[in-house]
Each structure stands twice: as C-alpha cells, then as structure tokens.
C-alpha positions in Angstrom: -39.9 11.4 90.4 -40.0 8.0 88.7 -36.9 6.0 87.9 -36.3 4.9 84.3 -36.0 1.2 84.5 -36.0 0.5 80.8 -33.4 -2.0 79.7 -31.0 -1.3 76.9 -32.8 -3.9 74.8 -36.2 -2.2 75.3 -35.1 1.1 73.9 -33.1 -0.3 70.9 -34.6 0.6 67.5 -36.5 -2.1 65.7 -35.3 -3.1 62.2 -38.2 -1.0 60.6 -37.2 2.0 62.6 -33.6 1.7 61.6 -34.7 1.4 57.9 -36.7 4.5 58.2 -33.8 6.4 59.8 -31.5 5.2 57.0 -34.0 6.4 54.3 -34.4 9.7 56.1 -30.6 10.2 56.2 -30.1 9.2 52.6 -32.9 11.6 51.5 -31.3 14.4 53.5 -27.9 13.9 52.1 -29.2 13.6 48.5 -31.3 16.8 48.9 -28.3 18.8 50.1 -25.8 17.4 47.6 -26.5 19.9 44.9 -24.9 23.4 44.4 -28.2 25.1 43.4 -30.0 23.7 46.5 -27.2 25.1 48.7 -27.6 28.4 46.9 -31.4 28.3 47.7 -30.6 27.6 51.4 -28.1 30.5 51.4 -30.7 32.9 50.0 -33.2 31.7 52.7 -30.8 32.5 55.5 -32.8 35.4 57.0 -35.9 35.5 54.9 -38.7 33.6 53.2 -39.4 34.1 49.5 -42.1 33.1 47.0 -41.2 30.9 44.0 -41.1 33.9 41.6 -38.9 35.9 44.0 -36.5 33.0 44.2 -36.5 32.6 40.4 -35.5 36.3 40.1 -32.8 36.1 42.9 -31.2 32.9 41.5 -31.9 33.7 37.8 -33.5 30.3 37.2 -36.6 29.1 35.4 -39.7 28.4 37.6 -40.0 24.7 36.4 -36.4 23.9 37.4 -36.7 25.7 40.8 -40.0 24.0 41.6 -38.3 20.6 41.0 -35.5 21.4 43.5 -37.8 22.9 46.1 -40.0 19.7 46.0 -36.9 17.6 46.7 -35.8 19.9 49.5 -39.2 20.0 51.1 -39.5 16.2 51.1 -36.2 15.9 52.8 -37.1 18.5 55.5 -34.7 21.2 54.3 -37.4 23.8 53.6 -41.0 24.4 54.6 -43.8 26.5 53.2 -46.5 28.9 54.4 -49.3 30.5 52.5 -49.7 34.3 52.4 -52.9 35.0 50.6 -52.4 33.6 47.1 -48.6 33.1 47.4 -46.6 30.2 48.8 -43.5 31.3 50.6 -40.5 29.0 51.3 -38.2 29.3 54.3 -35.6 27.0 56.0 -37.0 24.3 58.2 -36.0 25.2 61.7 -34.2 22.3 63.6 -36.4 20.9 66.3 -34.9 19.2 69.4 -36.8 16.0 68.8 -36.0 15.9 65.1 -33.6 13.1 64.0 -31.8 15.4 61.5 -31.7 18.5 63.9 -27.9 18.3 64.4 -27.3 17.8 60.6 -29.6 20.7 59.8 -27.8 23.0 62.2 -24.3 22.0 60.9 -25.5 22.3 57.3 -26.9 25.9 57.8 -23.8 27.1 59.6 -21.6 25.7 56.8 -23.9 27.1 54.0 -23.9 30.5 55.6 -20.1 30.7 55.1 -20.6 30.5 51.3 -20.1 33.8 49.5 -23.0 35.3 47.6 -22.0 36.5 44.1 -22.4 40.2 43.5 -25.1 39.6 40.8 -27.1 37.4 43.2 -26.8 39.9 46.0 -28.0 42.7 43.7 -31.0 40.7 42.6 -31.8 39.8 46.2 -31.7 43.4 47.3 -34.0 44.3 44.3 -36.6 41.9 45.6 -36.4 43.4 49.1 -36.6 46.9 47.7 -39.7 46.0 45.7 -41.3 44.8 49.0 -40.3 48.0 50.7 -41.7 50.1 48.0 -45.0 48.3 48.3 -45.1 49.1 52.0 -44.2 52.8 51.4 -46.9 53.1 48.7 -49.5 51.7 51.1 -48.7 54.0 54.0 -48.4 57.0 51.7 -51.9 56.4 50.4 -53.6 55.4 53.7 -51.6 57.3 56.4 -54.7 59.3 57.4 -56.8 56.2 57.8 -54.2 53.7 59.0 -55.0 53.7 62.7 -58.7 53.2 61.9 -57.8 50.3 59.6 -55.4 48.8 62.1 -58.0 48.7 64.8 -60.1 46.5 62.6 -57.7 43.9 63.9 -56.2 45.1 67.2 -56.9 48.2 69.3 -53.8 50.1 70.3 -54.7 50.0 74.0 -54.6 46.2 74.1 -51.1 45.6 72.8 -49.7 48.9 74.2 -50.8 48.0 77.7 -49.2 44.5 77.5 -45.8 45.9 76.3 -45.9 48.7 78.9 -46.5 46.1 81.6 -43.3 44.3 80.6 -41.4 47.6 80.5 -42.3 48.2 84.2 -40.4 45.0 85.1 -37.1 46.1 83.5 -34.2 47.6 85.3 -33.6 50.7 83.1 -30.2 52.3 83.7 -29.5 56.0 83.4 -28.4 57.3 80.0 -30.3 54.5 78.3 -31.6 54.4 74.8 -34.8 52.8 73.3 -35.6 52.3 69.7 -39.1 51.9 68.4 -39.5 50.4 65.0 -42.6 51.7 63.2 -44.0 54.2 65.7 -47.0 54.8 63.6 -48.8 57.9 64.9 -46.3 58.0 67.8 -48.6 57.1 70.7 -46.2 54.6 72.3 -43.5 57.3 72.3 -45.4 58.8 75.2 -44.6 55.6 77.1 -41.0 55.3 76.1 -40.0 59.0 76.4 -40.2 59.3 80.3 -38.3 56.0 80.8 -35.3 56.5 78.5 -32.8 59.3 78.1 -33.1 59.0 74.3 -35.7 57.4 72.1 -35.1 56.7 68.4 -38.2 56.3 66.2 -37.6 54.5 62.9 -40.2 54.3 60.1 -40.2 53.5 56.4 -43.1 55.9 55.8 -42.4 59.7 55.8 -46.1 60.3 56.1 -46.4 58.2 59.3 -43.2 59.7 60.7 -44.6 63.2 60.3 -47.6 62.2 62.3 -45.3 60.8 65.0 -43.3 64.0 65.1 -46.5 66.1 65.4 -47.7 63.9 68.3 -44.3 64.2 70.0 -44.4 68.0 69.7 -47.9 68.1 71.1 -46.9 66.0 74.1 -43.6 68.0 74.5 -41.5 64.9 74.1 -38.1 66.4 73.6 -35.8 63.4 73.6 -37.0 61.7 70.4 -34.8 61.3 67.3 -36.7 60.5 64.1 -35.2 58.4 61.3 -36.9 58.0 58.0 -35.4 54.7 56.7 -36.2 51.0 56.2 -35.7 49.4 59.6 -33.0 46.8 58.6 -31.0 49.6 56.9 -31.4 51.9 59.9 -30.2 49.2 62.3 -27.2 48.5 60.1 -25.9 51.9 61.0 -23.8 52.4 64.2 -26.7 52.2 66.7 -26.9 50.6 70.1 -29.9 50.3 72.4 -31.0 49.1 75.8 -34.5 48.3 74.5 -36.1 47.8 71.1 -39.8 47.8 70.7 -41.8 46.6 67.7 -45.6 47.1 68.1 -47.6 45.5 65.4 -44.8 46.1 62.9 -43.3 42.8 61.8 -46.2 41.8 59.6 -45.6 45.0 57.6 -41.8 44.8 57.1 -40.2 43.3 54.0 -37.9 40.9 55.9 -39.1 40.1 59.5 -36.5 37.5 60.1 -33.7 39.8 59.1 -35.1 42.6 61.2 -35.3 40.4 64.2 -31.7 39.2 63.8 -30.4 42.8 63.2 -32.3 44.0 66.3 -30.5 41.4 68.4 -27.2 42.7 67.2 -28.0 46.3 68.1 -29.0 45.5 71.7 -26.4 45.9 74.3 -25.8 43.0 76.7 -28.7 42.9 79.2 -31.0 44.7 76.7 -34.6 43.7 75.8 -36.4 43.2 72.6 -40.2 43.6 73.0 -42.6 42.5 70.3 -46.4 42.5 69.9 -47.7 41.0 66.7 -50.3 38.8 65.2 -50.2 35.0 65.5 -50.4 33.1 62.2 -53.9 33.4 60.6 -55.6 32.9 57.2 -57.5 36.2 56.9 -56.0 37.5 53.7 -58.3 40.5 53.5 -55.9 42.4 55.8 -53.3 42.5 53.0 -55.5 44.9 51.1 -57.2 46.7 54.0 -54.2 47.2 56.3 -51.2 46.7 54.0 -50.1 43.5 55.8 -47.3 41.8 54.0 -47.4 38.7 56.2 -50.4 36.9 57.8 -48.9 36.8 61.3 -46.3 34.4 62.7 -46.5 31.0 64.3 -44.7 30.4 67.6 -42.2 28.0 66.1 -41.4 30.5 63.3 -40.5 33.2 65.9 -38.5 30.5 67.9 -36.6 29.8 64.7 -35.6 33.4 64.5 -34.3 33.2 68.1 -32.1 30.2 67.1 -30.1 32.6 64.8 -29.4 35.0 67.6 -28.0 35.0 71.2 -31.3 36.2 72.6 -33.1 34.3 75.3 -36.9 34.1 75.4 -38.6 35.5 78.5 -42.3 36.2 79.1 -44.8 35.3 76.4 -48.5 36.3 76.4 -51.2 35.3 73.9 -54.5 37.3 73.7 -57.6 36.6 71.7 -58.7 39.6 69.6 -61.8 40.5 67.5 -62.5 38.8 64.2 -60.7 35.6 65.3 -57.2 37.1 65.5 -54.8 36.3 68.2 -52.1 38.6 69.6 -48.7 37.5 70.8 -46.5 39.6 73.1 -43.0 38.3 73.3 -40.0 39.5 75.5 -36.4 38.5 74.7 -33.2 39.5 76.4 -29.6 39.6 75.4 -27.7 38.0 78.3 -25.5 40.4 80.2 -22.6 37.9 80.0 -22.5 38.1 76.2 -19.9 40.4 74.8 -20.6 41.9 71.3 -17.8 42.1 68.8 
C-alpha cells in the first residue's frame, strides 16, 4: 500500500477549476429553480418518458417542454436514451465522483415529497395504460410464436441456466414464496415449483398465462397461483415473497424502474431479486419482431434503480449472445437487518 504524500497545496483546486465548479453550481441551481422543471423531475421519479408523453402528462406544448428539457440536460438533471425513433428522458443518477451528486440526491428526495395533482396523476396513468395496452396487443397477436421470436435474441436455456445457478446458492426457508413476473410459456415454473412452497406467476397477457397454466398442468406443478394483471399493479396488492424472478421481462414492461422499485418493497428481509435481461443495444428491429418496449438497459441505469431501494447488488454475469446482443444476469438481496414498514 502506498502512502499519500501529497501536500495540501498540491491538491488545492486551481483558479480555473474553481471557476468551472462555480459555473456548474450556478447552472444546477438555475436549472432547478423553476416549478415546471421540478414537476418534470417529479414525473420522472420512477420512469422515463418521451417528449410527447411528458407533454401529455404535464399538459404543456412541445416547444415549451423542449426548452426546459434542454436546460435541465445541460445542467445534468436529466439524461436521454434512444429507443428506436423515440428519445426518452429520465433523471440523471447521482454518481460518486460527480461534483453535484449530493445536491442531486437532496433535490430528488425533496422533489419526491411534492404532491402530484389529481389531473396530472390521471394523465400519467393514462400514458402507462397506453404502454400496457400495446404490450397486451402484441402478446395477444403473437402468443403462439413468441418463444420462437424471443429465441432470435436469446435462447431460454442460456438465461434460465444462469438464474437457476444463482438459486442453488440461496438458503431457501420452508414455507417460502417465489414470484415470477412474466412466466411466458411457464418453463421456469418447473425450476421454481420444487424449491418453494408457493409460486405466484404474474403476467399481463391472458394468452401467455393460459400457456403457462397448461404447462404447469402437464408437469403436475400443483403449487402455482396465476395472476392476470400488469406487474406493478399486482405487486401493489398485499404480497410478500422470499424471491422474485424476472426472466427477459423488463424490456417488455411499461415502467421497468417502477417495477424494480415495487419488487424491492414486496421482498421480505433476506429475500432475493433475480433478473436476466438484455444490455443496452441499438437493434430496433426487436420492437416489431418481439414486442420489446425498451432496447435493453445499461449497467448504470440498473444501478440507478438500486439507489432508489434498499437492495444490495450481489453477483453479476454478462454473456455474449447471437446477433450482437449481450445478456446481463443480476442478483440483488434485501438485507436481513432491514425492517419493512
């Protein structure tokens, strides 16, 4: 180990550095000193939205909204990502080496205490419902071909084996419950059923859920409860679980950030959240072919979700797939010392 022998003078900021810091601080304060911009940040608490979606939610003209978003992006309050032909905005996650990290964290915590008007809340839910209807329509149309379409990207055996390997390392107590979000045709229920006393399968698509039920019957899996509901809504009901599994699901759901946060609330202390999904990519053909709503997720984006929960990251595995895709397998735990309200 080396000893840091730098003197106080050697680490003092230069006048130019101090000037840049002052400009950054001034830009940050100016960008956040506007009621509408605070409303934008409030709307982006657990989701990312396109410009037209934000216009609908906040009931504002696109030209005015774009002006505000430009100022916020320049100050580091929001960031963007492209999904096909659409640009989505989300909050900028505070980074440890970021000069404004503490300011961002404090600002977000304060903004999240602001109430949302009933009209804005209704418009926000309408946007999410439109996304959910798009997903339902796709799966209703392509339920019989979905597995074939999905395996254009990732074969079931690859991500299922990785999640199963993590499950073998968990201490699973008796009378435990697992929830699988988006079971598809139900193949992974065959893994969960012997390990847990009860397994709850939640899917937004009635057609896919019927396929999962048929598979469970064929395999004589008698401890499965099936729930036909949008995942965030289902987890908002009085549910608790020792383990929640999401296999190749997040890139299909209307609000992946919100689902991640809600899943963390449902887990009991000591519980695990297991995710397999695509890393961020630019192959927009999957939106039409496979019904993908999101083009995967970058590591820092998932880490940003974690910052909004009390989950702790565990193992992470990244695997190269066909056609240039990359798979991420992530394991998070809710520390046993945490007590839920």
